[in-house]
N, C-alpha and C positions, 0 to 999 in steps of 0.2 A: 407550363412545360414541366414534365416530370424528370426524374433523375436520368432515365434511359435516354430521353430526348436530348437532355443537356450533354450526355456522354457522346451521342451521335454528332451533335453540333460541334462539340469540341474536337472530335476526331476529324470532321470535315475541315475545320480551320487549320488543324495541324497538317493535313494533307495539302491544303492550299499553299501553305508556307513551308513546303517540305524541306527546302534548303536550310532555312533558319532552324527548323525543328531538329534536323539531323545534327547540325553543329551543336545545338543545345544538348542533345542526347549524348554526344561524345563527352562533353564536359561532365555531365551528370554520371555517366557510366564510369569514367575514370575516377571521379571523386568518391563514388560509392565503393568501387573496387578497392581503392586505397584504404578506406576506413575498414572495410571487412577484412582485407588481407592483414593489415596491421594488428587488428584485434585477434585474428587467428594466430599470427606469429607470436604475439605477446602471451597469449594463452598457452601456446606450445612451449615457450621459454620458461614460463612459470612451472608447467608440468614437469619439464626436464630438470629444472632446478630442484624441485621436490623429490624427483626420482634419485638424483645424485645424493642429496642430503640423506635420504632414506637408506641408500645403499651403504653409505659410510657412517651411519649411526649419528648423523649430525642434528637431528631434530630433537628439541626438548632437552638441550644440554647447556651447561655453563662451564666456563673454563676460568680457573683462578691462576693467575701468573704472578711471579715476583715483580715488584715495581718499586719506583722511587718512594722513599719515605715522605709522607705529607707532613707539613708543619715543621717543628723544630728538629731538623735532621741531626743536630749535634748533641741531642739529649742522650743520657746514659742508656735509656731503654732502646733508642734508635740504634745506638752503636752495638748493643747486645743482641739485637734481633738477627737471627740466622736465616730469615726468610721462611719459605714454605718447607715443611718437613713431612716425613712419613706419618708422624703422630698427628699432624694436622689433618691429613687425609682420613685417618681412622676416626678422628673426632667429627669430621664433617659427614662421615658415612652414617652416623647415628642420628642426624638431625631430622626433624619431621619434614616430610615432603621430598627427602632425598632418597632415591632408589639405590644408587651406587655412587661411590667416590673412588676414582682411580688416579693414583699418582703416576707421573711419567717424567722421565728425563731423556734427553736425546744426546747422541754423540755420533761421531764419525770415526771409523777405524778400518784398517785394512783387513779384509777377510780372505783367507787363503785355504785352498784344498790342493790335492795333488793334481787336479784338473785345471783349476783357474784361480786367479787372485785379482782383487779389485778393491777400491775404496767403497765401503758400505755404509748405509744409513742404519744406525743402531738405535732401537727404542728400548729403554729400560722401564719395565712395566710390572704391574701386579696381576694376579689372576683375574681381577674385575675387568681388566682391559678387554678381554675377549668378548663378553656380552655387551659391554657398553659401546664398543665400536662395530658391532654386527659383523664379526669375522668368523670364519669356520675353519677348523683343523681338518685337513683331508687325510693326512697320514700321521701316526704317532699321537702325541698328546700336547696339551698346552702347559704353560707354567703353573705350578701349584703352590699352595701355601708352604709345603715342606721345602720347596726350592727356595722360597724367601727366607725361611728360618735357617736353613743350612748354607745360604749364600752359594748355592750350587752353580757350577760352571756349565750351564746348559743353555741351548739356544734353539729358538724356533725360527725357521726360515720362511720368507715369502716364496711363492712358487717360482718366480723368475730367478731368485738367488739360488734356489735348490737346483733348478735346471742348469744354470751356468756352472755351479760348483761340482755337481755330480752326474749331470747328463739326464736325470729324471727326478721328479719329486719323490717317487717311491723309493729310489735308491739312497736317498739322503739320510733317512732315519737310522740312527745308530752309528753314523759316521762321525768323524771328528773334523773340526775346522780350527784354524788358528785365527783368533781375534786379537790383533795387536801382537803381544808377545806370549799370550796364553792360549791353551787349547780348550775348546768347548765341545761338548757332545751334542749333536743334533737330536733333539727328542721329538720334534714335530715339524710338519710342513703345512702351511696354510693352503686352502683351496684357492684356485685362481679367481680373481675378481675381474669382471669385465662389464663395461657399459659403453656402447657405441653411441656417441652423441652425433657425429657426422662422419660420413665415410672417409673423408680426406684427413680427419684428425686421429683416427685410430681409437684405441682403448683409452677412455677418459680416466679409468682407474688403474692404469698400468703402474703408477707410482706406488700404489698399495701393494703390488706384488714384489716390489724391490725394497724390502726391509728385512731386518733381522731383529729378533726380540730376545732379551735376556732378563732375568729377575732383577728388579730394581735394587734390591739389597746387594746383589753381586756387583752391580755397577758402583754402588756407593762405597763398598769396601775396597774396590780397586781404583777409585778415583779420589773422591773427597775424603773418605774415611769417616764421614758423618752420616746423617740421615736426611740431608737436604734433597729436595726434589725441585724440578723446574716448573711443573704445572700440576694442577689437580683438576681432572675433568669430572663433572658432576652430572649424573642423569637425574632428571626431575620426574617425579611420579605424575604430576599434572602440569603440562606446559602453560596452562592458564594461570598457574600460581608462581610463575617465574619470579615476579617482583618480590613476593613474600619470601620465597626460598633464598633469593639473592640477599635480602636484608638479614636473614638468619645466618647465612654464611659469613657475611661481612662482620656481624656482631660477634660471632664465635671467634673468628680469626683476630679481630681487634682485641678481644679479651685475652687471647692466648699470647699475642705478640706485644701488646701494649702500644703499638703504633700501626698506622695503616701503611704497611710496606708491601701491598699486593694490589692487584687490579682484578676486576671481575667483568667478564663480558661473554657474549655469545660465542659459541664454538667456531662458527664460520661467518663472523661479521664481515669479512672481506668479500665473501660470496654474496651476502645480502646487499652490501654496498654496490657490488657489481650489478645486481639485479635492479637497484635503484637507478644506476646510470642507464641500464637497458630500458627501464621504464621511461626515463626522460627522452631517450633516443626515439622510442616508439610514439611518445606524445607529440614529438616534433612532426613525424610523418603523419600522425593522425590529424594534426592541425592542417597539414598540407591538403589532405583529403577533404576536410571541412571547408577550407578556403575554396577548393575547386568546386565543391557543391554550392557554396555561396555565390561564386562567380556564375555558375549555371543558373542560380536563382535570379541574379540580376539580368542575365540574358532573357530569361523567361518573362520577367517583368517588362523589359523593353519590347519583346516580341508581342506580348499581349496589349501593351499600350499602343503599339503601332497598329495592331489589329482593330482596336477600339476606334482609332482615328479613321482608318480605312473604311470601316463598316458603320460609321456614324449614322448615315441615312438608313442602312438596313436595320440598325438597332431601333431607330425612330419608328420605322415602319412596323416592326414587330410589336413595339410598345403601343403603337396606335391601334393595332388590331387585337389587343387584349393581353399581351405579355406583361407580366408584372415586373417590378424592379428586382424582386427576388429571383424570377426566372432568368433575367439577364445576368444577375450576379452569379447564379449557379452555373450558367453556361461557361463563363470565363474561369471560374474557380475550378470547375471540373476539367477544363482544358489544361490548366496548370498542373493539376494532380495527375492527369493522364500522362503528360510528358515526363514528369519527375518519377512517377511510378514505373513507367517503361524503362527510363534510364536507371533507376534503382535496381530493377530486376535484372537488367543487362549487366549492371555492375556486380551484383552477387554472383551471376554466372561466370563473369570474368575472374572474380576473386577465387571461385572454386577451381577454375583452370590453373590460375597462378599458384595456388597453394598445393595443388596436386603435382604440378611440375617441380616445385621446390622439394616436396617430400621425395619425389623420385630421383632428382638430381643431387640434392644436398643432404638427403637423409635427415631432415630436420622436422620435428613434429609440429605440424600446423594444420589444424582441423577447423573448418568453417562449421560451427555448431548451429543448430536452428536458432538459438538465441542471438548469436552473432549476426547471422543472416537477417534476422528480424530487426536487429538494431540498425544495420546499414539501410535496409529498406525503409524503416520508420524515419530515419534521419533525412533520407532523400524526399520522402513524402511530406515531411514537415517543411522542408525548404520550399517545396512546390506550393503548399498551402500559404506560406508566408509571402512567396513571390506573387501569388495570384490574387491576394486580397485587394491590393490597391487598384490594379487594372479592373478587376471585377466591380469594385466600388465606383470607379469612374464611369464605367459603362452603365451601371444601375442608376446613377444620379443624373444621367442625361435627360434633358427636357425633350419629350417627343416632338413638340412643335419646332423647337430650335434644331433638333436633329434632322427633321425632314427638310429644312431649309439649307442644310450643310452642303456646300459644293465640293 
């Protein structure tokens, strides 16, 4: 019996037990569809996460923050430490592997114009903030080194703030706003940032449009009176060298402060942790699909074993007229692969339909790539092979004489 004959014989057996075959196909289809859909969704989520990080300049960066002093907190050096400063940022900016170092402090203040007034998020920054955070000025200019040197009372508005305060972004440049008790001149307005993750959630980057920026030295002179900063964001030349750059940053700050009163981490660790949770969530659903496939495999094994018992005399007759044990083995193994291959292909088609529906209704990126489809189909086929080996072995090991006597 060649492979084609084995295929035809397996197809005939599947047709003979059509009811059981269809029930098995349902389980295999749903299991394969679950695996393929979850892989597509997870791939889409990873792609979306990378898009967001890319849009906000989050890839390849470190953030240094003020932290609790490690060790002897009552030492003289610990008490003398002022935390992170503008000079620290300048020192880190010259380290090997560091492309830019940008000091930042944040505050909240009431911002007011003749048209509107509200509590605003204020970012005190340096000129390096612009390129490091991948933002663009649409009207006017950005904060300059001269603004830092003169502690100028200038402000750059996010597009949403400019719209609220002056009616349009273009009209804001050159106008004055009151921040707290002081007046600032609007020297620039940022381009609107937009990223639609899902239709029902709106703009995922809207918070980036609701900010105002002032020179960090201006903030220092009007609040602390010193040169302390809250964080220093560092852009790395090569993300693969993150560990080495982090070690240099830590050594430099430790030498300058005398104590470790800072922490160093990824810029969006919380987002990465969120992706880890999402990964666990998808693994659970992936396991559900695998279990469904395994259950389908068990059903296939039972169906084939029942077929072996029902056709014992027929198997004996075939072996008596010249069919080898290998021919019988191939017959049942091909039947198992045929069922699982059909169920796997149907599962891939169902997954394509599901992901297309999700893209249309939820605006969520989920694409069934050829690799994902192949992975789902290969998993289903492997289950079929594993499920068919034992029944095929049982059939091939039958003694022709005893099989012909079977009632």
